[in-house]
N, C-alpha and C positions, 0 to 999 in steps of 0.2 A: 504494498500499500504505500501512497506517497507520504513523505514524512511530515507535512502541513496538515493540521485539522483545523477544526473551528477553535477560536480563542477561547477561553476561559471568561466567565462573566466579570470577573475581578482583575482583567487584565486590560492594557490599553488595545484600542481597535487596531485592526492589522493594518500596514501602511505607513506607521505613524516612524516607523526608522528613517524616512527620506529625509528628516531633519535633524537627526542624530549627528553631532559633531565629531570628526574623526571618522565615522563611517560612511555616513550619508553627505559629508561635506563636499565630495568632490562628485563629478556628475557620474563617474563611472562606479559609484558603490553598491548600484543595482544592475550592474550588467553584467554577463555569463563571467565566468573566470578565466577571464584574458590578460590580467596585470598581476603583477607579481605582488606580494605581500609584503609587509615591513621588516625591517632586518630581523626583527625577532621573533618571525614566524620560523624560521632554521629549517626543520626537515619539510615543511610543507611546502617547500619550492618545487618538489617534483610534482604536486598537483597543479602547481602554477604552470609548470613549462609544458604539460600535458594539455593544458587548456589553452595556450599560447600556440601550440602547433595546430589546434583547429579554428584558428581566427577566421579563416577566410569562409567557413561554413556555419550555418545556423547552430545556437547552442542545443546540444542535446537536453530531453526532458529529465526531470527527476527520476531516478530508479525508484522501484516500488518497494517499500522496505517491509522486512517481515516486522510483525508485533513487538518480538522483542528486542530486535534491534535497536529498533524508533527508539523503544525506552531505555536502551541501554545508551543511547546517542543522547538523549535527552538529562540522563542522569549523568554523564560524563561534564556535560557543558555546564548542567546544575553544580557541580561538585568545584568547578573551578572557576564560576561567575564572580564571587565575592573577592577572587584574588587578583582578577583585571584592576587596573586603576579605571580612578571613575570618569574619565573620558575617554576610554576605551570601550566603556559600557553602552550600548545603545539606550535610548531614553528608553523605549517601553520594557526594557529587563533592568532598568536601575531599581525600582520598585521590589520585581522579583529578588533580586541580589539580596535585598534587604530581609527576606523570607527565613525562617528555620531552616535547618537545613533538610528534616523530613518533610517539609512541606513547599520547598522550592521546586523539584521536580513534579510533585502531586498538582501543584496550584497554577504554577508558571509554565507547565509543560508546553502548551500549545504555543504561548509568546515565544518560548526558545526555538522550539522547531520551525515555526515561521520566519524566525531572525537569522536562524543558521541557513535557511533556503534563499532569503532574499540579501544577505549579506555577507560576500565573500571575504570581504577582509574580516570581519566579526568572525566568521568561521577560522581564518587562518591564524588568528589570534587565540581562539580558544584552542586550535589542534597543538599549536605549539607547548601551550602550558600541560595538554592530556599527554604529549609526546614525552615531555619532560618527567611524566609520572609513570609513562608505560614500559620504561626500559626495553629489554631486549625485543619485547615483542613488538613495540613500537618501531624499532628501529626495522625488523624483518619487515613490517607494513610498509613501508618508506619505499624500501627496496621490491616492493611487488610480489612478495612471498609470506605464504603463510605456514609456521611449524605446524607439522602434523599433530602435535598433542594439545595446541592454543585452541582455545574456545571459541567455536565458529563465530559466536555473538559477539565476541569481544573485537576478533577480527574483523566482520563486517564493520563494526561501527567505528573502530581506528581507520578502516580504508574509506570510509562515508567522508569521516572529517578530513583524512591526509589526502585522499584521492591521486593515489600514485599511478603511473600507468598500470592498466589490468584491474583498475579498483572496483569496477561494475561487475568485471566477472568474479572478483573476491564475495561481493556482496551477494551475486546470483549462487555461487558455491555455498555460501553462508546461508541461504535462503533455503537450498534445497537439504542442507543438512538440519536445518529446524523443523523443515515441515517433514524430514524422514523422522527424528524425534518426535514429534507430534502424534504421526502415524504409528510408531511405535508404541508410544504411552496409549492410543487408543485401541491398538493390538491387544497391549498387557491389561488393559481395563477390560475388555472383552472377556479377554481369557480369564480373568480373576472373576468376573460376572457368572461365567460358565461353571466355572469350579464352584463358587457359591450357589448356583441355582443346584448344580449336581448334589452338593452336599446336602440342600435342604431336601432334595428328592429323597435321598437315601434315609433322612432323618424321620420325612413323613412316611416312608415304609415302613420303616422300625416302627412309628406310632401305630402305624394300621394295624400291624401285626399282633401288637398288645393290645388294640382295640378289638380286634378277631378273638383274641384269647378271652378276655372279658366279655364279650358277646354270647361267645359258646358256654361259659358256666353261667352267664345269666340265664341263658334258654333254658338250660339242665334245671337250675333252680325255677325256674316258671313251670316246667313239666312235671317238677314234684310237687309245686303247689296247685297244680291244676290237678293231680290224682288226689291231694288231699282236699282239694273243694268238693270234687264228684263225691268223694266218701261222705263229707257234710251234707251236702246235697240229699243224699240218700236218706240221712238220718232225719234230715229237716220234714222230707216228705212223709217218714214216718212217724214223725212229731203230729205234723198237720191231721193225718188221718185219725190220730188219738184223740187230737182236738176239736175235730169236728165232732166226733163220737160225743164227746161232753157236751159241745154246744147243742145238740140235739135233746140229751137229758134234759140241760138247762132250758130248753124253749118248752120243754114238757111241765118242768116246774113252775117256769113262767107262768103258762096258761091256768094252773090252779093256782096261784098266788094272783092272777087277774079276778079270778072268779070270788076268792076272798076281799079281795080291793073294791068289787063293786060293792059287795054287801056291806063294807065298811063304810064306803061314802054314802049309801043310803041312811045308816045310822049317822052319820054325820051331818047330812041335811035335816036330819028330824032334830038333832042337837041344836043343829044353827037357828033354825026357827024358835025353838024356846029361848035361846039366846037373845035372837032380836027382840022377843017378847019382855025379858028383862032388861034390855036395854029401853028399850020405850019406856019402860018404867022408869028406869034411871035418869034419863032425859026429862022426863016430867019431875022428877024432885032435883034435877039441877037447875031447871028453869025457876023453879021456887027460891034454890039457895043464890040463884044469880045475882038478884037485886043486892041482897046483904052482903056479898061478897067485891061489892064493885068498889068500894075504896081501897080493901087488902087487896084486890087485883093491881090497881094503879101502883101500889107499893112493889108488888111482885114485878110489874111490867118496868119500874124501873132498876130493878135488879137485874131483869133480863138484857136490859140496855147497858148496864154497866158490865155485865159478862160478856156482851158483843163488845164492847169497847176494850177489854180485856183481850178477846181476840183480836181486834185492830192493833192493840199494842204489839201481839206477838206477829202481826204481819209487816209491824215496823221493822225488827228483826231480819224477817225476811227481805224486805226493801232494801235493808243493808246487804245483805249475802249476795243481792242481783246486783248492788252497784248504783241505785237509782239516785240521781242526783235532786237533792232537795227544792221545791220549788220555791221562786221569789215571790208569788202572787199567790193570796187566797181566792176562792171563788169571789167574795164578795168584793174584793178590788177589781176585777174585769166588769162588774155592775156597775161601780163607780168610775170605771172609765168610759163608759157606754150607755148613759143615760138613754140617748134619743135612739136606741136599735129599735128595729120592727119588734111588738109583742111574740113573744116565743109561746108556741102553744104548749099547754100543760103537759110534762111528762108522763107516761105511766108507769107507776111505781107504787110499792107496798104502802099503804096509809096506816098500818097497823100501830107505826110508834105514835101517831097523833093522840093526845090523850087532853082531853078539857076537864079542868079541875078546879075548884074555887079554894081548895086546902093551901093557907099562906106557906106551909112547910114545903109545897109540890115545888116551889122556884128554887130551894136550897138543896132538894134532893137531884133536880134536873141540873142547876150551876156545878153540882158535884162530880155530874158523868165526865168522862177525859174528853177532851176536843169540843166542847161544848162552845155553841155561837148564840150570844144573847143579842136580839133585834129589838130594837125600842121604838116605838110610835111614839116620838119626843112629844108634841104639842098635844097627844092626847093625854100622856102622864102629867105633863107640867101645870095643866089647866086643869087638871081633875086634884091635883095635889095641892100645887100654890099659884092657884087663878089670880090672887090678890096683887102678884108680882107684875112688873113689864116683862115683855117678853124678852128681854136681853138678859134679866135677872134669873127668868125661867130657865133659860137655854144654860147659862152658867152654872145656877144650882144643879141641873140635871147631868151636866157632863163631868162636873167635879164629884159627885156622889158615885156615877157610871166609872170614874176613874179608880175608886177606892175599890169597885167590886173588882173591877179587873186586875187589879194587884193582889185583892185577897184568893182569886180561883184561878189565875191565870189565862182565863177562857178569852175568847174573843168577844168583843161588843162591839156593836155597830147602834148607832143612835142615827133616827130620818126625821128631818123636820121638813114641812111643805115651805117652798118658796123658790121665785123663778131664777134668785142669785144667791149668792153667797152672802149674808148678813156680816153687817160689822159687830164688833163688840164681842165677839168669841173670847173665852179665857184659851191659852195653851191646851191644845189637846193633850190629853194624860196619855200614859205610855198603855197600850192595848186597845185604845178606845177609838174608832172611827166613826167621823162625823160627815153626814151627808145630807145633801139639800136635793128635794125634787126640782126638777128643771121647768121651764114653760110648756106648758100641755101635757105634765104628768104632776100626778098627786103623790103624796107619799104613801098612802095605800098600795097604789101600782109598784111603787119602786122596792113596797116591803117584798111584796111577792116574788118580784123579780128577784131579790137576793135569796129567797126562798127556794125557787126553783134553782138557782145558780149551784148549791149545794148539792154533794153528792148522795146518794141515798144511804141511809143508815145516819149518817151523822146528827148528833142532837142539836136540834136548831129552835129555839125558845123565841117565842115572839110575844111582846109586852103591849097588849093592845086592850082596849073596853069595847071599841069597834066589832059589833057583831059580824058585818061585811069583811073586817079583816082577818077575825078569825076563824070564820067558815073557809075562805080562799087560802089560808096557810095550813089549815089541817087538810084539805086536799093534796097537800104536796107533802104530807108527812112530819109538819112542825108541830110543836107543843105550843098552843094559844094559850097564856094567863091574862087575867084582868090586871089593870093598871094597880090596883089596891095592893096586889101582892111584892110589886118591886116598889111602891111608895112606904109599905112597913119593913121591906128589907133595909132600904135606904135610912128610914129612921133608927134602926138598929146600929146600923153603921156611925 
């Protein structure tokens, strides 16, 4: 291949040697090798004399160099490049000359090759340095001979630089030797691969023989197991026949027992009719006792709800086990944030928890239930208990009292007042007490019913209002309605 190749991206552009002082300063720097080098070129004069003898004809093209020869020429030039005086180094190579030795030939190879081809004077200067280090081999190449024991790549590289008579033949001979060595290496590699394939094939045959022995042993074992399975099959068939005989005997016994069961069912029907008669009598007696047990049943209901709340507390442990995050808002908070939402249809749910009672101790029992929610119809209570005060004083007194109840019980407390907008003069809201005002177009009664609907089924919700319509409405949704007097007496005790 030609010595020249595209430049490295980090090196100057080709042709910049036209302005190199000492190398391109005279017009003949880029011409074919027709002028002798400087006195220090020394042995390179043979190449110049050969070129001078061909002045009359056109310059011969650069020979096609094997890649090892081209790399060796670049390496020799890169090695002597820092030793040249600064004015003898072409401008494109001055930057390359400053590279580290291990980077000079690798990064500046393209620029060095191009400069050797285009600048005979630079090549002669390099040749003088290279021959000084080549010793006897360099002298032999200057004479146009190549020792038999010499490296053909080294001989071809020196011949290219020195260019004695017959230097092209030396390069061709070196290329032939290099190609022969490459062919020999390819043949050796093919032989080595063939030997490796033969070794693998022999190994595979050995493995196949071992696997065949294992398969024969496995076949013998399977045949033995097959014989054992056949024997087991004969025993199972014998057992099946015996089981079928026992099944026939069991069917006969079953028919006998069915007859007995039929007679027993008839006797049971008669006994059931007698039990139903006794049940009717008991129901009649229970109806008589129901009225007297109403108040006692109220206490039992409270205990039952307390039991259910205990079960709910157990569910808290399950909630922690399931890693459920706590909620930031309670159901009543969502109602407070959306007063003007469309009315929600009453949800179907058990209303068994709703109980109406006038017992003043009923409020204390309900507030003792875990997680109870106390909803108060504000003005209904204040006008009944201390209506002689102004509305501002009524609200302040009620909210302060509810704060004490919330602190004592830890329950959630919500008080609702009628009003299109928030009133002024409210005291600071106590901890655990929520104060709501109905908005325009909505009454406090409607807001109370919405708060009750928002609560989950099963949570104890106590509504304080003497308004019968409010009490009936919240009872349908499972709340406990109590009169305003029960709360007023509770506040008076506080």
